[in-house]
Steps between C-alpha positions, in 0.01 A plus 500: 500500500330770293367398159419756233304442181711532186433775249568249223844648431777384731714804414223740607462298819872544565464878480631584153348805329240468221741552209763263632236247606369455148847477347606239754181298444552496123866409529416219744242354260746512211773339710267220610414430136869482409568261789207282393638493147843392627343221707257385229776472241744355756760760406833544670588857590752498217248384239238741635754783466558415134125480436430833675804678353657576838787368710481203736551725807199701380289182496632420847375840619162424343474157663597648837222758469720810485210717384698819561741408219241472221295754309164415347657552157784255567258233620265548203799474264611175662151353463482613138833333420358181650203520265251627757262785424421745779158664495413816688158544654363808674233518767400756761689478825287473811577533867521125558539396141810394317537668160536257211 
């Protein structure tokens, strides 16, 4: 079995291009935060949908990790409706460094 060192970004490791890699990484982080919020508050998908201002099937897509169905804007809006503030931080990207 061949083992390769990670670049720190799973999407880059899977072969996605630089632009798509960063978008996917950001969306994944936002989705994880939404899932944590659902678990921490012990929300049903229906109650999470009301809180986030979306439909229950949309929450189902979120919980199932359907990253392709969500924009950064949609995820930020859902977090904002749940009372969460999203902060943006910039740092230089390096060869083996994950941008923050």
